[in-house]
C-alpha positions in Angstrom: 79.3 75.6 9.4 80.7 78.1 11.8 79.6 81.8 12.0 83.0 82.8 10.7 82.7 80.5 7.7 79.2 81.6 6.9 80.2 85.3 7.0 83.2 84.6 4.8 81.0 82.9 2.2 78.5 85.8 2.2 81.1 88.5 1.8 82.7 86.7 -1.1 79.5 85.5 -2.8 80.7 81.9 -2.7 78.8 78.6 -2.4 79.2 76.4 0.6 81.2 73.9 -1.4 84.1 76.3 -1.4 84.8 75.4 2.2 85.8 71.9 1.3 88.4 73.2 -1.1 89.7 75.7 1.4 90.0 73.0 4.1 91.8 70.7 1.7 94.4 73.1 0.5 94.8 76.0 3.0 95.1 74.1 6.2 98.9 74.0 6.1 98.9 77.8 6.3 96.6 77.8 9.3 98.6 75.0 11.0 101.8 77.0 10.4 100.2 80.1 11.9 99.0 78.1 14.9 102.5 76.7 15.6 104.2 80.1 15.3 101.5 81.9 17.3 101.8 79.4 20.2 105.6 79.8 20.2 105.1 83.6 20.7 105.6 84.8 17.2 103.0 87.5 16.8 102.1 89.3 14.8 102.8 87.2 11.7 102.9 88.7 8.3 102.0 86.8 5.1 102.4 88.1 1.6 100.3 86.7 -1.2 101.3 87.0 -4.9 98.9 86.1 -7.8 97.8 87.6 -11.1 94.6 89.6 -11.4 91.6 87.5 -10.5 93.5 84.6 -9.1 91.8 84.7 -5.7 94.3 86.5 -3.5 91.7 88.6 -1.6 89.5 85.6 -1.2 92.4 83.6 0.3 93.4 86.5 2.5 89.8 86.9 3.8 89.6 83.1 4.5 92.8 83.0 6.5 91.9 86.1 8.5 88.4 84.7 9.3 89.7 81.3 10.4 92.6 82.8 12.5 90.2 85.2 14.3 87.7 82.4 15.0 90.3 79.9 16.2 92.6 82.1 18.2 90.4 85.1 19.2 92.9 87.6 17.8 92.7 90.5 15.3 93.6 89.6 11.7 94.0 92.2 9.0 94.0 91.7 5.3 95.6 94.5 3.3 95.8 94.9 -0.4 98.5 96.6 -2.4 95.5 98.2 -4.2 94.6 100.1 -1.0 97.9 101.9 -1.2 97.5 103.3 -4.7 98.5 107.0 -5.1 95.4 109.2 -5.3 94.1 110.0 -8.7 95.4 113.6 -8.6 98.9 112.2 -7.7 98.8 109.8 -10.6 97.7 112.5 -13.0 100.7 114.5 -11.9 102.9 111.5 -12.4 101.5 110.9 -15.9 102.3 114.5 -16.9 105.8 114.4 -15.5 106.9 110.9 -16.4 104.6 109.0 -18.8 100.9 109.0 -19.6 100.5 105.3 -18.7 101.2 106.1 -15.0 97.7 107.6 -14.6 96.5 104.1 -14.5 96.5 102.3 -11.1 98.4 99.1 -10.8 102.0 99.4 -12.0 104.9 99.6 -9.5 105.5 103.3 -9.1 101.7 104.0 -8.7 101.6 103.0 -5.0 102.4 104.9 -1.8 104.9 102.4 -0.5 105.9 104.6 2.5 102.3 104.6 3.6 102.1 100.8 3.3 105.3 100.3 5.3 104.2 102.8 8.0 100.8 101.1 8.2 102.3 97.7 8.8 104.8 99.0 11.3 101.9 100.7 13.2 99.9 97.4 13.2 102.9 95.5 14.4 103.5 97.8 17.3 99.9 97.5 18.5 100.3 100.7 20.5 98.7 103.3 18.4 95.5 103.5 16.5 96.1 102.6 12.9 93.9 103.8 10.0 93.4 101.2 7.3 93.5 103.0 4.1 91.1 101.8 1.4 90.8 102.4 -2.3 87.5 102.7 -4.2 88.0 101.3 -7.7 84.5 102.6 -8.8 85.8 106.2 -8.4 89.5 105.3 -9.1 90.6 107.2 -6.0 91.4 106.6 -2.4 88.5 106.5 0.1 87.9 109.4 2.4 89.4 108.8 5.8 86.0 109.1 7.4 84.9 105.8 6.0 88.2 103.9 6.7 88.5 101.4 9.5 90.7 102.1 12.5 92.5 99.3 14.4 93.8 99.5 18.0 95.6 97.0 20.1 97.5 93.8 19.3 97.2 92.2 15.9 97.9 88.5 15.4 98.0 88.2 11.6 98.7 90.7 8.9 98.2 89.7 5.3 99.3 91.8 2.3 98.3 90.7 -1.1 99.0 92.1 -4.6 99.5 91.0 -8.2 103.1 92.2 -8.1 103.8 91.4 -4.4 107.3 89.9 -4.0 108.2 90.6 -7.6 111.9 91.2 -8.5 113.0 93.8 -11.1 113.9 92.6 -14.6 117.3 93.0 -16.2 117.9 96.3 -18.0 118.6 94.4 -21.2 115.1 92.8 -21.2 113.5 96.3 -21.1 114.9 97.2 -24.6 112.2 95.2 -26.4 108.5 95.8 -26.0 106.7 92.6 -24.7 103.5 93.1 -26.6 101.8 95.4 -29.2 100.2 97.6 -26.5 103.6 98.3 -24.9 105.2 98.9 -28.4 102.5 101.5 -29.2 102.2 103.3 -25.9 105.8 103.1 -24.6 108.0 102.9 -27.7 111.0 104.4 -26.0 110.7 102.3 -22.9 110.3 105.3 -20.6 107.4 103.9 -18.6 108.8 100.3 -18.2 112.2 101.6 -17.1 110.5 103.9 -14.5 108.4 100.9 -13.3 111.4 98.7 -13.1 113.4 101.3 -11.1 110.5 101.7 -8.7 110.3 98.0 -8.2 113.9 97.7 -7.3 113.6 100.4 -4.6 111.2 100.7 -1.7 109.0 97.9 -3.0 111.7 95.4 -2.0 111.8 96.9 1.6 108.0 96.3 1.8 108.3 92.7 0.4 111.0 91.9 2.9 108.6 92.6 5.8 106.7 89.3 5.4 107.5 86.2 7.3 106.0 83.9 4.6 105.4 84.3 0.9 102.5 82.6 -0.8 101.9 82.3 -4.6 98.7 81.5 -6.5 100.4 80.7 -9.8 98.3 81.0 -13.0 99.0 78.5 -15.7 99.9 81.4 -18.1 99.3 85.1 -18.7 96.7 84.2 -21.4 94.1 83.3 -18.7 94.4 86.6 -16.9 92.1 88.5 -19.2 89.2 86.2 -18.5 89.9 86.2 -14.7 90.1 90.0 -14.6 86.9 90.3 -16.6 85.1 88.0 -14.1 86.6 90.1 -11.3 85.2 93.4 -12.8 81.8 91.8 -13.3 81.7 90.7 -9.7 82.6 94.2 -8.6 79.7 95.6 -10.7 77.3 93.3 -8.9 78.6 94.4 -5.5 78.4 98.1 -6.5 74.7 97.7 -7.5 74.0 96.1 -4.2 76.0 98.5 -1.9 76.0 101.7 -4.0 72.8 101.8 -6.0 72.7 104.7 -8.5 76.4 105.4 -8.1 77.6 108.1 -10.5 80.9 108.8 -12.0 81.8 105.2 -11.9 85.2 104.2 -13.4 84.3 100.5 -13.8 86.0 99.2 -17.0 84.5 97.8 -20.1 85.7 94.5 -21.7 88.0 96.4 -24.1 89.4 98.6 -21.4 90.2 95.5 -19.3 92.0 93.9 -22.3 94.1 97.0 -22.7 94.6 97.5 -19.0 96.1 94.0 -18.4 98.6 94.4 -21.1 100.4 96.8 -18.7 101.0 93.8 -16.4 102.2 91.2 -18.8 105.9 91.9 -18.4 106.0 91.6 -14.6 103.4 88.8 -14.4 105.3 86.6 -16.8 108.6 87.3 -15.0 106.9 86.3 -11.7 105.5 83.1 -13.2 109.0 82.0 -14.3 111.3 83.1 -11.4 109.1 83.3 -8.3 107.9 79.7 -7.7 111.3 78.5 -6.4 111.5 81.1 -3.7 108.0 81.1 -2.1 107.1 79.3 1.0 103.7 78.0 -0.2 103.0 77.5 -3.9 99.5 76.8 -5.2 99.4 75.8 -8.9 96.1 76.9 -10.6 94.5 75.5 -13.7 92.6 77.8 -16.2 89.5 77.6 -14.0 91.4 78.7 -10.9 91.2 75.3 -9.3 94.3 74.3 -7.4 96.0 71.3 -9.0 99.3 71.1 -7.1 100.5 72.4 -3.7 104.1 72.5 -2.6 106.5 74.2 -0.2 109.5 75.0 -2.4 111.7 76.6 0.3 111.5 73.6 2.6 
């Protein structure tokens, strides 16, 4: 086991057996990077789509760890989560547009201009780039003083998110609520229309910046609740280890998670149906998040 592999396992609280799975399924991504990097294509940008808890950040960390070790270059993994609007900005949005927009996650609650400018700065490799981070335990953006800064050339940039690469839905499909939560909280469709309009705007400019699109495809939306619950429990363990006695935590309860993910059903199910045919690398997951099938649809 290499130092990079060992560090990756420790950061992600994973057993050593995970490496065999990673070597089996993700080597095509690393081989593709190697080919393009040697032909002078750097930096390369990879986008990863997957529902909550599907393993996007784990995959991103693995790819960055292996690329840095094998090629001695800087690799950066960014999350759409890190570009959420601040809590005060979302509170303002909730007052002006719709109460649901106080919650992080939906298109329209990200600072897309910041995401685009961050990637452009990293690509240029000329200026010092601050890597914005978001603290879910406080539901707000981290102070700049604790954020990393990157200077010089970058070989790989990964940007992952549950809605990354998503296309807007048709206006007609927005007329009917997709679940009871949407029916009760957005009966007039104000929020979902705002979200759809946001998704059709600057988000598409951001999505178009990637060289390759990867999808971790859940078997259905029904499994997302359990995956998201496990993700929250893992975050609680990390908080207790890294921030003992943290106060003012906004970690969600099981019921809050159930209600929270209802916000994402519409876009998640739309992605599950329409996205697979247009991604470069498709990993089909079973209900336990094990990869069952791998394909390259665009080849």
